[in-house]
Structure formats: C-alpha cells, structure tokens
BAVO-72671 format. One line per 4 residues: number of its first residue (from 1); their letters; for each residue x, y, z of N, C-alpha, C, O, CB. Coordinates in pm, whole numbers, plus 32768, in hexadecimal, padded with zeros to 4 digits. Glycine has a CB too. Example, Ala and Ser with C-alpha at 12.3 -4.5 7.8 and 13.67 -1.06 7.14 Angstrom:
% residues 2
1	AS	8527 7DC7 830C 84CE 7E3E 830C 8528 7EB6 830C 8590 7EB4 834E 846B 7E41 8389 | 8505 7F1F 82C4 8557 7F96 82CA 850A 8003 8313 853D 8072 8324 8580 7FC4 823C
This chain:
% residues 201
1	MRIE	546F 91C6 A8F7 5433 9227 A951 5448 91F8 A9E2 546A 9184 A9FB 539C 923A A932 | 5433 9256 AA3F 5443 9236 AACD 53BE 9241 AB14 536B 9296 AAF5 54AB 9294 AB0E | 53AA 91E8 AB75 5336 91EE ABCD 536B 91F3 AC5B 53BA 919D AC84 52D6 9173 ABB7 | 5340 9256 ACA7 536A 9261 AD32 5319 9202 AD89 529F 91F8 AD7C 535A 92F2 AD63
5	TSAG	535D 91BA ADE3 531B 915F AE40 534F 917A AECD 53AC 91C7 AEE1 5332 90CC AE16 | 5311 9137 AF2D 533C 9145 AFB9 53C7 910B AFCF 5406 9128 B035 52D9 9101 B015 | 53F8 90BB AF71 547E 907F AF7C 54E4 90C6 AF23 5555 9099 AF17 5478 8FEC AF58 | 54BA 9135 AEE6 5512 917C AE89 54DD 9170 ADFB 5476 9130 ADE5 55A0 9146 AE92
9	PAEI	5522 91AC AD9B 54F0 91AA AD12 5503 9122 ACCD 5566 90DD ACE2 5536 9215 ACC1 | 54A0 90FF AC7B 54A9 908C AC22 54B9 90C1 AB94 5487 912E AB74 542B 902D AC2F | 54FD 9075 AB3F 550B 909C AAB3 54BB 903C AA5D 54BF 8FC3 AA72 55A0 909E AA88 | 5472 9072 A9FC 5415 9024 A9AD 5435 9033 A919 5448 90A2 A8E7 5384 904F A9C9
13	ELDK	543A 8FC1 A8D3 5440 8FC1 A841 53B4 8F97 A813 538D 8F24 A821 54B1 8F5F A809 | 5369 8FF6 A7DA 52DE 8FDC A7B3 52D2 8FD5 A71C 52EB 9038 A6D6 5280 9048 A7EC | 52AA 8F61 A6EA 528C 8F50 A65C 51F5 8F48 A650 51B7 8EE8 A680 52D3 8ECE A61F | 51B9 8FAC A611 5127 8FB7 A612 50F2 8FD2 A586 5116 9037 A548 50FA 9026 A673
17	PRKA	509D 8F7A A552 505C 8F97 A4D3 4FF5 9007 A4E6 4FD5 902D A557 5018 8F19 A499 | 4FC1 903A A479 4F62 90AA A482 4EEA 9085 A4D7 4EBF 90D5 A52B 4F34 90D4 A3F6 | 4EB3 900E A4C3 4E42 8FE1 A513 4E63 8F57 A54A 4E53 8EF2 A505 4DBE 8FDE A4BF | 4E91 8F53 A5C6 4EBF 8ED5 A601 4E4A 8E7A A623 4DE3 8EA7 A655 4F13 8EF0 A67F
21	AFLL	4E5B 8DF8 A608 4DF5 8D96 A62B 4E00 8D6B A6BD 4D9E 8D43 A6FB 4E00 8D1C A5D0 | 4E79 8D74 A6F3 4E91 8D51 A77E 4F17 8D8D A7A8 4F62 8DC0 A755 4E91 8CB6 A793 | 4F33 8D86 A82A 4FB1 8DBB A85F 4FFA 8D4C A8A7 4FC3 8D0C A901 4F97 8E33 A8BF | 5077 8D34 A880 50CC 8CD2 A8C2 513F 8D1B A906 5188 8D67 A8C6 5102 8C68 A85C
25	LLTH	514F 8D02 A988 51C2 8D35 A9D3 5224 8CC3 A9E7 51FE 8C58 AA16 5197 8D72 AA5B | 52A1 8CDB A9C4 530B 8C78 A9D4 537D 8CB3 AA26 539C 8D29 AA1A 533E 8C48 A94A | 53BB 8C60 AA78 542F 8C90 AAC3 549A 8C25 AACC 5484 8BB1 AAA9 5405 8CBD AB4E | 550E 8C4D AAFC 558B 8C02 AAF5 55A1 8BA9 AB6F 5552 8BAA ABCE 55FF 8C61 AAE5
29	GSGG	560E 8B5D AB6B 563B 8B11 ABDD 568C 8B68 AC3C 569F 8BDF AC22 568E 8A99 ABB0 | 56BA 8B2E ACAA 56FA 8B7B AD16 5765 8BDD ACE5 575C 8C55 AD00 5739 8B1D AD7A | 57CA 8BAA AC9E 5837 8C01 AC74 5834 8C1E ABE0 5896 8C4F ABA8 58B9 8BC4 AC97 | 57C3 8BFF AB9F 57BC 8C0A AB0D 577B 8C89 AADD 5763 8CE7 AB29 5772 8B96 AAD6
33	GVDA	575E 8C8B AA5B 5720 8CFE AA1C 56AE 8CD4 A9C2 5690 8C5D A9B4 5786 8D4F A9CE | 566F 8D36 A984 55F9 8D1B A933 561A 8CFB A8A2 55C0 8CEF A84F 559B 8D90 A939 | 569B 8CED A883 56C2 8CC5 A7FC 56E7 8C32 A7F3 5722 8C06 A790 5736 8D1A A7CD | 56C6 8BE4 A85B 56DA 8B53 A855 568C 8B1C A7DE 561D 8B48 A7C2 56AD 8B0E A8D9
37	KDLL	56C7 8ABC A797 568D 8A8E A719 5604 8A4C A72A 55B1 8A53 A6CF 56EA 8A2D A6D6 | 55ED 8A0C A79D 5569 89D1 A7B1 54FF 8A3D A7C2 5490 8A30 A78E 5569 8973 A82C | 5520 8AAA A809 54C1 8B18 A817 54A6 8B5A A790 5436 8B82 A773 54F6 8B80 A87B | 550E 8B66 A73E 54FB 8BA2 A6BA 54A7 8B4A A660 545A 8B7C A60E 5582 8BBD A678
41	AVRD	54B4 8AC6 A66E 5460 8A6A A61F 53CE 8A7B A643 5377 8A78 A5EC 548C 89D8 A635 | 53B2 8A8B A6C5 5328 8AA1 A6F1 52F6 8B2A A6C3 5283 8B38 A69A 531D 8A94 A78A | 534D 8B8F A6CB 5327 8C14 A69B 52FF 8C10 A608 5297 8C47 A5E2 539B 8C77 A6AF | 5351 8BD0 A5B7 5335 8BCB A527 52B2 8B84 A50A 5265 8BAE A4B4 53A7 8B86 A4DE
45	CTYE	529A 8B17 A551 521E 8ACC A53F 51A6 8B22 A566 5140 8B22 A520 5220 8A49 A592 | 51B2 8B69 A5D3 5147 8BC1 A603 5127 8C2E A59F 50B3 8C49 A581 516C 8BFF A689 | 518F 8C6C A56B 517B 8CDA A50E 5139 8CA9 A48C 50E7 8CF0 A451 5201 8D1E A4EE | 515D 8C31 A462 511E 8BF6 A3EB 5088 8BE0 A3FF 503B 8BE3 A39F 5162 8B72 A3C6
49	LGGA	5060 8BC9 A47D 4FD3 8BB2 A49D 4F88 8C33 A4B9 4F12 8C30 A4DB 4FC8 8B55 A514 | 4FCC 8CA5 A4AC 4F8B 8D24 A4C1 4F8B 8D55 A550 4F3F 8DB0 A573 4F02 8D1C A491 | 4FDF 8D19 A5A3 4FE7 8D42 A62F 5052 8DAB A647 50B3 8DB5 A5FB 5000 8CCA A686 | 5040 8DF7 A6B1 50A8 8E52 A6E1 5101 8E06 A743 50D0 8DB5 A792 506B 8ED2 A724
53	VARV	5182 8E21 A73F 51E1 8DDC A797 5232 8E44 A7E4 5272 8E9B A7A9 523F 8D7F A745 | 522E 8E39 A868 5281 8E8E A8BD 52EA 8E36 A8FE 52CA 8DDF A950 522B 8ED9 A929 | 5369 8E4C A8DA 53D6 8E05 A91B 540A 8E5E A98D 543A 8ECD A977 544A 8DE1 A8B5 | 53FE 8E2A AA05 5413 8E7A AA7E 549A 8E5B AABF 54B5 8DEA AAE5 53A2 8E60 AAE1
57	VQPY	54EE 8EC2 AACA 5567 8EBA AB1B 5540 8EEA ABA7 5522 8F5F ABBB 55DF 8F10 AADE | 5540 8E8F AC06 550F 8EAE AC8B 556D 8F10 ACD4 55E3 8F1B ACB1 54FF 8E2D ACDD | 5538 8F57 AD39 5587 8FBF AD7B 560E 8F92 ADB1 566F 8FDE ADAA 5539 8FF7 ADEA | 5617 8F19 ADE8 5697 8EF0 AE20 5702 8EE1 ADB5 5778 8EF9 ADCF 5688 8E6B AE6B
61	RVAG	56DA 8EBB AD3B 573A 8EB0 ACCD 5760 8F3A AC98 57D4 8F53 AC76 5702 8E59 AC5C | 56FE 8F95 AC92 571C 901E AC69 5782 905B ACC8 57D8 90AA ACA0 569B 9074 AC65 | 5777 9037 AD48 57D4 906A ADAE 585A 9022 ADAC 58B4 9047 ADF8 5796 905C AE38 | 5869 8FBC AD56 58E9 8F78 AD48 58FC 8EFE ADA0 596A 8EC7 ADA7 5955 8FD7 AD65
65	RRAP	5891 8ED2 ADE4 589D 8E5B AE39 587A 8DDE ADEA 582D 8DE2 AD8A 5841 8E67 AEB5 | 58B5 8D6D AE16 589B 8CEE ADD2 5833 8C99 AE1C 57FA 8C3C ADE2 591C 8C9F ADC4 | 581A 8CB8 AE99 57B8 8C6C AEE7 5740 8CC5 AF07 5751 8D3B AF24 57F9 8C34 AF6B | 56C8 8C8D AF00 5650 8CE0 AF0F 5631 8D0C AF9D 55E6 8D6C AFB0 55DC 8C98 AEDB
69	GSAI	5669 8CC9 B001 564A 8CEF B08B 55C1 8CBF B0B5 5596 8C52 B08F 5653 8D85 B09D | 557B 8D0F B104 54F9 8CEA B13C 5492 8CCC B0CF 5477 8D1E B078 54C6 8D59 B196 | 5459 8C53 B0D7 53F1 8C2D B077 5376 8C85 B086 5333 8CA5 B024 53CB 8B9A B088 | 5359 8CAD B101 52E3 8D02 B119 52F4 8D88 B0D2 5298 8DB7 B08E 52CE 8D19 B1B2
73	KQDE	5369 8DC7 B0E1 5382 8E48 B09F 5389 8E38 B008 535A 8E8E AFBD 5404 8E86 B0D3 | 53C2 8DCA AFDC 53CB 8DB0 AF4C 533F 8DA5 AF10 5323 8DDD AEA6 541C 8D2E AF31 | 52E7 8D5C AF54 525F 8D49 AF22 520F 8DCB AF26 51C1 8DE6 AECC 5218 8CDE AF73 | 5223 8E1B AF8F 51DF 8E9C AF98 5206 8EF5 AF22 51B1 8F33 AEE2 5201 8EE3 B01D
77	AWLE	5287 8EFB AF06 52B6 8F4C AE95 527F 8F18 AE12 5258 8F66 ADBB 5350 8F4E AE91 | 527A 8E93 AE03 5245 8E57 AD89 51B4 8E81 AD72 518E 8EA6 AD03 5250 8DBD AD8F | 5164 8E7C ADDB 50D7 8EA0 ADCD 50C5 8F35 ADAE 5064 8F5B AD6C 508A 8E7C AE4C | 5120 8F88 ADDC 511E 9016 ADB7 513C 9026 AD22 5100 9079 ACDF 5183 9066 AE0C
81	IVAD	519A 8FD7 ACF0 51BC 8FD9 AC61 5145 8FAA AC0F 5124 8FE6 ABA8 5238 8F80 AC45 | 5104 8F3F AC3C 508E 8F0B ABF7 5023 8F78 ABEC 4FEB 8F8F AB81 5055 8E90 AC40 | 5007 8FBB AC5D 4FA0 9022 AC5F 4FBF 9092 ABFD 4F67 90C2 ABB6 4F90 905A ACEC | 503C 90BC ABF9 5065 9128 AB9F 5053 90FE AB0D 501D 914A AABC 50F6 9150 ABB9
85	LRRR	5080 9086 AAEB 5078 9059 AA60 4FE8 903F AA35 4FC6 904F A9BF 50CB 8FDB AA4D | 4F94 9017 AA92 4F08 9002 AA6D 4EC2 9087 AA4F 4E5F 908B AA07 4EBE 8FB8 AADD | 4EF6 90F2 AA86 4EC0 9176 AA62 4EEF 91A0 A9D7 4EAB 91ED A992 4EEA 91DF AAC9 | 4F62 916E A9AE 4F98 9190 A929 4F5D 9139 A8BB 4F4B 9165 A84A 5030 9183 A92A
89	VRKV	4F3F 90BB A8DD 4F03 905E A87D 4E7F 9031 A8BB 4E7B 8FD2 A90A 4F64 8FE2 A85C | 4E13 9077 A897 4D95 9069 A8DF 4D39 8FFE A8A5 4D3D 8FDD A82E 4D4E 90ED A8E0 | 4CE5 8FC9 A8FE 4C72 8F75 A8DA 4C97 8EFD A885 4C4F 8ED9 A828 4C0E 8FC7 A891 | 4D08 8EC0 A8A5 4D2F 8E44 A861 4D58 8DDE A8CC 4D7C 8E04 A93B 4DA5 8E5D A7FC
93	PLIQ	4D51 8D5D A8AC 4D7C 8CF6 A90C 4E10 8D06 A92E 4E62 8D2B A8DA 4D62 8C69 A8D4 | 4E31 8CE8 A9AD 4EBC 8CEC A9DB 4EF0 8C5E A9ED 4EAE 8C09 AA29 4EC8 8D3B AA5F | 4F67 8C47 A9B7 4FB0 8BCA A9CA 5037 8BF2 AA01 506E 8C58 A9D9 4FBC 8B76 A943 | 506E 8BA2 AA5B 50F2 8BC5 AA8D 514B 8B4A AA94 511C 8AD8 AA9A 50E8 8C08 AB18
97	GGRS	51CD 8B64 AA93 522B 8AF5 AA96 52B9 8B25 AAA8 52D3 8B9C AAB5 5220 8AA3 AA17 | 5312 8AC5 AAA9 539F 8AE5 AAB8 53F1 8A67 AABB 53BD 89F7 AAB4 53B8 8B38 AB36 | 5474 8A7B AAC7 54CC 8A07 AAD1 5508 8A01 AB5D 552C 8A68 AB96 553C 8A0C AA65 | 5513 8988 AB93 5552 896D AC13 5513 89BF AC83 549C 89AE AC9F 55E8 8989 AC0B
101	NGAR	555F 8A1A ACC4 5524 8A6B AD2E 54AD 8ABC ACFB 544C 8AD1 AD44 558D 8AC9 AD69 | 54B3 8AE8 AC7F 5443 8B31 AC45 53C6 8ADD AC3A 5356 8B0F AC48 5468 8B65 ABBD | 53D8 8A5A AC20 5365 89FF AC1D 5326 89F2 ACA7 52AD 89E8 ACB4 538F 8975 ABE8 | 537A 89F3 AD0E 5347 89ED AD98 52F2 8A68 ADB7 5286 8A5C ADF0 53BC 89E2 ADFD
105	VACR	5324 8ADD AD91 52D9 8B59 ADA7 5252 8B53 AD5E 51EA 8B75 AD97 532A 8BD4 AD76 | 5255 8B27 ACE1 51DA 8B21 AC92 5173 8AC4 ACD1 50FB 8AE0 ACCE 51F9 8AF4 AC03 | 51A2 8A55 AD08 5147 89F8 AD4A 5110 8A31 ADCC 5098 8A2B ADE6 518E 8973 AD66 | 5168 8A69 AE1E 513F 8A9C AEA1 50D9 8B0D AE97 5082 8B1A AEED 51B8 8ACD AEEF
109	TAID	50E3 8B5E AE2D 508F 8BD5 AE22 5019 8BC4 ADC2 4FCC 8C22 ADAE 50E2 8C4A ADF5 | 5009 8B4F AD88 4FA6 8B3C AD1D 4F19 8B60 AD47 4ECF 8BA1 ACFD 4FA8 8AAD ACED | 4EF2 8B37 ADBF 4E6A 8B52 ADED 4E55 8BE7 AE03 4DF3 8C20 ADD4 4E4B 8B04 AE6E | 4EB2 8C27 AE4B 4EA5 8CB6 AE67 4EAC 8D0A ADE7 4E71 8D75 ADE0 4F11 8CE4 AEC8
113	ADAR	4EF3 8CD9 AD83 4EFE 8D22 AD04 4E86 8D09 ACA9 4E75 8D4D AC44 4F7E 8CFA ACBB | 4E32 8CA9 ACCF 4DBF 8C81 AC7D 4DEC 8C53 ABF3 4DB2 8C79 AB8D 4D5C 8CF6 AC70 | 4E53 8BFF ABF2 4E89 8BCA AB75 4E31 8B5B AB3E 4DF3 8B10 AB8A 4F19 8B97 AB89 | 4E2C 8B51 AABA 4DE4 8AE4 AA78 4E35 8A63 AA79 4DFD 89F5 AA7B 4DC1 8B0B A9E9
117	GVLA	4EB9 8A71 AA78 4F10 89FC AA75 4F9E 8A24 AA95 4FC0 8A9B AA98 4F0A 89B7 A9EC | 4FF2 89BF AAAD 507E 89D7 AAD3 50D8 897E AA7E 50BE 8906 AA6E 5094 89BC AB6B | 5143 89B8 AA48 51AC 896E AA03 5225 8968 AA5E 525F 89CF AA80 51D0 89B0 A97A | 524C 88EF AA85 52BC 88DC AAE2 532D 8895 AA98 5328 881C AA82 5290 8889 AB60
121	LSFP	5393 88E1 AA72 5406 88AA AA2B 5472 8888 AA90 5497 88DC AAE3 543B 890E A9C0 | 54A5 880D AA89 550E 87E0 AAE6 54E4 87F8 AB78 5531 8830 ABC6 5593 8828 AAC9 | 546B 87CD AB9B 543E 87DF AC25 549E 8794 AC82 54B1 871B AC72 53AB 87AD AC37 | 54DB 87DB ACE3 553E 879C AD3B 54FA 8755 ADB0 54E3 8790 AE19 55A3 8806 AD70
125	LHPP	54D9 86D7 AD9C 548A 868D ADFE 54CE 8685 AE86 548B 8684 AEED 546D 8602 ADCB | 5553 867F AE85 559F 867B AF03 562E 86A8 AEE6 5659 86A5 AE73 559E 85EB AF42 | 5679 86D3 AF4C 5706 86F2 AF35 5750 8674 AF06 572B 8605 AF2C 5748 872B AFB6 | 57B8 8683 AEB4 5802 860E AE85 5830 85B4 AEF7 586E 85E2 AF57 587A 8639 AE32
129	GKPE	5811 8533 AEEB 583B 84D1 AF4F 57EA 84D2 AFCF 580C 848A B02D 58C8 84E6 AF71 | 5780 8522 AFD4 572F 852B B04F 569A 8519 B030 564B 8575 B044 5747 85B2 B096 | 5674 84A3 B001 55E7 848E AFDB 5586 849C B050 550E 84B0 B03C 55D7 8406 AF9F | 55BA 8490 B0CA 5562 849F B13F 5533 8531 B150 54CE 854A B192 55AB 8471 B1BE
133	KTRR	557B 8590 B116 5555 861E B121 54FF 8644 B0A8 5523 869A B058 55D4 867A B12A | 548E 8603 B09E 543A 8612 B028 53EF 8697 B026 53CA 86CE B08D 53D7 859F B020 | 53DB 86C9 AFAC 538B 8742 AF97 5307 871F AF53 52CB 8771 AF0D 53D9 87A9 AF42 | 52DC 86A6 AF68 5261 8675 AF29 51EA 86CF AF4A 5195 86E7 AEF5 5244 85E6 AF56
137	EELR	51E3 86FF AFC5 5170 8752 AFEC 516D 87D6 AF9E 5102 880B AF83 5174 876F B082 | 51E2 8809 AF7A 51E4 8882 AF27 51AA 8863 AE9D 515D 88B3 AE67 5273 88B9 AF19 | 51CF 87F1 AE65 519C 87CA ADE2 5104 87BA ADE6 50BF 87D9 AD85 51DE 8748 ADB3 | 50D2 8789 AE55 5043 8771 AE63 4FF6 87EC AE95 4F7C 87E9 AE9F 502B 86FE AEC0
141	APGD	503E 8858 AEB6 5000 88D0 AEED 4F93 890D AE95 4F34 8946 AECA 5069 8937 AF07 | 4F9D 8903 AE0F 4F34 893F ADBD 4EAA 88FC ADCA 4E48 8932 AD97 4F5D 893B AD2E | 4EA2 888A AE0C 4E20 8849 AE1F 4DE2 881D AD9B 4E1A 87C9 AD55 4DC1 88A7 AE66 | 4D6F 8856 AD79 4D29 882E ACFF 4D61 8870 AC81 4D36 8850 AC12 4C97 884F AD0B
145	IEVV	4DBF 88CC AC91 4DFF 890A AC1D 4E63 88A7 ABE1 4EB7 8871 AC28 4E46 8991 AC43 | 4E58 8890 AB5F 4EAD 882B AB20 4F3F 8859 AB16 4F5C 88CC AAF6 4E78 880A AA93 | 4F98 87FC AB34 5028 8815 AB2C 5065 87B3 AAC9 504B 873B AACF 506C 8808 ABB9 | 50B5 87E7 AA6D 50FD 8794 AA0D 5192 879E AA2D 51CB 880A AA31 50E0 87C2 A979
149	VING	51CE 872A AA44 525B 8720 AA6B 52AC 86EA A9F6 5284 8689 A9B5 526C 86C6 AAE9 | 531E 8728 A9DC 537C 86F4 A977 5405 86EE A9BA 543F 8755 A9DB 537E 874D A8F4 | 5438 8675 A9CC 54BA 8661 AA0D 5513 860A A9B6 54E3 85BF A961 54A9 8620 AA98 | 5596 8616 A9CC 55F4 85BE A98B 55FB 8538 A9D3 55EB 8532 AA4D 567E 85FE A986
153	ANDP	5612 84CE A988 5618 8448 A9C3 568B 8439 AA26 5685 83E5 AA80 5625 83DF A956 | 56F5 8489 AA15 576A 847F AA6C 5774 84F1 AAD2 57E1 8511 AB02 57E7 847D AA18 | 5702 852E AAF1 5702 85A1 AB4C 5724 8574 ABDA 56DA 8525 AC14 5679 85E7 AB49 | 5793 85A5 AC16 57B7 857E AC9E 5757 85B3 AD08 575B 8588 AD7B 5843 85AD ACBD
157	FGIP	5701 8612 ACE0 569D 8647 AD3C 561E 85F0 AD3F 55BE 8610 AD85 5679 86D6 AD15 | 561F 8583 ACF3 55AF 8527 ACF4 5545 8548 AC8C 5546 85B3 AC50 5571 8526 AD7C | 54EB 84E8 AC79 547E 84F6 AC19 53FA 84E0 AC63 53E8 8479 ACA3 548D 8490 ABA2 | 539E 853F AC5B 531E 8530 ACA0 52D0 84B4 AC73 52DF 8485 AC03 52CA 85AA AC8B
161	DPAD	527E 8483 ACCD 5226 8412 ACB0 51B8 8440 AC50 517E 84AA AC67 51EA 83D7 AD32 | 5199 83F4 ABE8 512F 841B AB8A 50A8 8433 ABCF 5055 847D AB9B 511F 83B1 AB20 | 5093 83F5 AC41 5014 8407 AC88 5008 8491 ACC5 4F9A 84BA ACEB 5005 839E ACF5 | 5077 84DB ACCF 5076 855E AD12 5068 85D3 ACB1 5074 8646 ACDB 50F3 856F AD62
165	AAEV	504F 85B8 AC31 5041 8623 ABCF 4FE2 85F5 AB60 4FC6 857E AB53 50CB 864C AB94 | 4FB3 8655 AB12 4F5C 8634 AAA1 4FAA 85E5 AA38 4F74 858C A9F7 4F20 86B3 AA63 | 502B 8609 AA28 5084 85BF A9CD 5112 85CE A9FF 513A 863A AA29 5078 85F2 A93A | 515D 8562 A9FB 51EC 8565 AA17 5232 852F A99B 5227 84B8 A97B 5212 8512 AA98
169	RVIP	527A 8585 A956 52C3 855E A8DD 5356 8554 A900 5390 85B3 A935 52AB 85C3 A867 | 5393 84E4 A8E2 5420 84CD A900 546E 84C9 A87E 544E 847B A824 5433 8449 A951 | 54D4 851C A874 5524 8523 A7FA 55A2 84CF A80C 55F4 84ED A862 5548 85B6 A7D7 | 55B2 8466 A7BC 5625 840C A7CA 56AA 8455 A7BD 56B9 84B0 A76C 561D 839C A763
173	GQAH	570B 842A A80E 5793 845B A801 57AE 84E5 A837 581E 8516 A82F 57BA 8458 A775 | 5749 8526 A86F 575B 85B0 A89D 5766 85B5 A935 5728 8568 A97D 56E7 8607 A86F | 57B8 8613 A964 57CA 8628 A9F4 576F 869B AA21 5703 86AD A9E9 5861 8647 AA15 | 5799 86E8 AA85 5744 8753 AABA 573B 87C8 AA57 56D1 8803 AA47 577A 8784 AB41
177	SFRS	57AA 87E8 AA16 57AA 884D A9AC 57A3 8806 A927 57F8 87B3 A907 5828 88A8 A9B5 | 573F 8828 A8D9 572C 87E5 A857 5796 8814 A7F4 57B1 888B A7E6 569F 8802 A81F | 57D2 87B3 A7B0 5830 87D1 A745 57F1 87B8 A6BC 5820 87EB A656 58B0 877C A754 | 5786 876A A6BB 573B 874E A640 56AC 8728 A66A 5689 8730 A6E0 577F 86DA A5EB
181	GFDI	565C 8700 A608 55D3 86DB A627 5572 8750 A626 5502 8744 A658 55CD 8698 A6AB | 559D 87C0 A5EE 5547 8838 A5F1 54CB 8826 A59A 5463 8862 A5B4 5596 88B2 A5C3 | 54D8 87D2 A530 5463 87B4 A4DF 53FC 8763 A530 5383 8774 A51F 548C 8766 A460 | 542E 870B A587 53D4 86BC A5DC 538E 8717 A641 5318 8704 A65F 5422 864D A626
185	IAET	53D8 8779 A675 539D 87D8 A6D3 532B 8823 A68F 52BD 882D A6C7 5407 883B A708 | 5344 8859 A618 52DB 88A3 A5D0 5264 8849 A5AF 51F1 8872 A5BD 5315 88E0 A54F | 5281 87D0 A584 5217 8770 A561 51C1 874F A5DB 5148 873A A5CE 5255 86EF A527 | 5200 874A A650 51B8 8729 A6CB 5161 879C A6FA 50EE 8787 A721 521A 8703 A738
189	VKPW	5197 8816 A6F7 514C 8886 A731 50DD 88B9 A6D5 507B 88F2 A705 51AA 88F7 A751 | 50EA 88A6 A652 508A 88E2 A5F5 4FF9 88BC A612 4FA6 8916 A620 50AD 88B9 A568 | 4FD6 883A A61C 4F49 881B A634 4F15 884D A6BA 4E9F 886C A6C8 4F35 8786 A62D | 4F6E 8856 A71E 4F43 8889 A79F 4F2A 891E A798 4EC8 894E A7D2 4FAB 886A A80A
193	LERW	4F80 8969 A754 4F68 89F8 A743 4EE5 8A10 A6FA 4E9A 8A6A A71D 4FDD 8A39 A6F8 | 4ECB 89C0 A694 4E4D 89CD A64A 4DD6 89AF A6A4 4D70 89F4 A69F 4E4C 8970 A5D0 | 4DE4 8949 A6F6 4D77 8924 A752 4D5D 8992 A7B8 4CEB 89BB A7CD 4D99 88A1 A799 | 4DC8 89C1 A7F7 4DB8 8A24 A864 4D89 8AAB A82E 4D48 8AF7 A876 4E3E 8A36 A8AF
197	SSSG	4DA9 8ACA A7B2 4D83 8B4C A77D 4CF9 8B4D A73C 4CC8 8BB6 A712 4DEB 8B7A A71A | 4CBC 8AD8 A732 4C38 8AD1 A6F2 4BCD 8B0B A74D 4BD8 8B02 A7C8 4C16 8A40 A6CD | 4B68 8B46 A712 4AFD 8B87 A75F 4AA4 8B23 A7A4 4A55 8B47 A7FB 4AAA 8BDF A704 | 4AB0 8AA3 A77E 4A58 8A3E A7B8 4A7F 8A15 A845 4A30 89D6 A88B 4A58 89C5 A761
201	L	4AF8 8A3A A871 4B23 8A12 A8F7 4AE2 8A67 A963 4AFB 8A52 A9DA 4BBA 8A1B A904
C-alpha cells in the first residue's frame, strides 16, 4: 500500500495478524530495500510473536533515489508514516527499527514516535575510515528508550560502544551487509520484542 507524505509517497508491506500484539516498523538502508535478509529475519520473528510488521520503503527510494537527502525532511516523512500506520493498527505498543540509514532514522525519531524500543541493524557509527565523524549522538537520541544494536564484526562503518545501547550484539565474520547470522539476529531481537510488547512496560 501507499502512504502519502510531505516528501512524496511511501510504499508499505504490512503483515498483520487478526489481532496484533504490537506494531513494528522497519525500514531499509540508504540504497537498499525492505527485502534485505536481516529485515526479513526480524519480520518473521515478529510475526511469530503475534506482532504486525510494516516494512517501509521511504519516499526517496520510491522516487528512485539512492540517497535520503535532508535528515529533517526524512524524519518528518517518517513520523507521518508512523501516524498513518498507528491509525491502521490501533492501541498497541510501537517498536521501530531499520538497517544502516534506516536505523539512524529510527533512533532520531524514537521519542517523537513514542516508540517502546528501537532495533538498529548495522548502525553506521561513522563513514568508513572516518571515525572522527561519529554518529554516536544519533544512537543516543532515544534517551531512555532502549536501543538494541546488531552489527557485523567487520563493519567498516564501525561498531557502537556497548555503553551507548541497551544491547550491542556483534556477529563474527560479517560486514555491513549480513551474509549469514540471521538466526543470531532473530535470537537477539526476540526477548526484546517480548519485553517491549508486554503490558507491564
């Protein structure tokens, strides 16, 4: 389905059980799509737990661009998508996440989206070879909202410090795009999804 935003239309793949326990929004990296295997592993885990999963193709990708452009406009459009989907899947906890650039968006907007938690796959801590250009503040932007990071041990974009997230899971032998370790990803996110979707939070 399509959702109109101030940045143009977004395309959504929504997998929704009859009575969803929670809603998870997932999005892609800069030039990627929502069929990345790590995103699908998280989708499958979510659906097994009774959650609805919306995989979001952001407006710039729908328009055929590989770079997101203005972070401010990207975040505004994201929050419009969140608002629309929360009207479709009502009165359940919201969790959001993504891979790479999508993880940055999920972190930056977590407070305004009123998310219970954030899943950050391959969080790009800095551009390759430029550790001084850190994005640590984006990772920490959710404040008291818990963030779970899953990165490859060989990621040229760096690996966040465990002190800057609720959990940082490092998958041996993997770079920025995961080629394996999808079972580890599912194993890592499952208890957090259960925690964030519980009524006790």
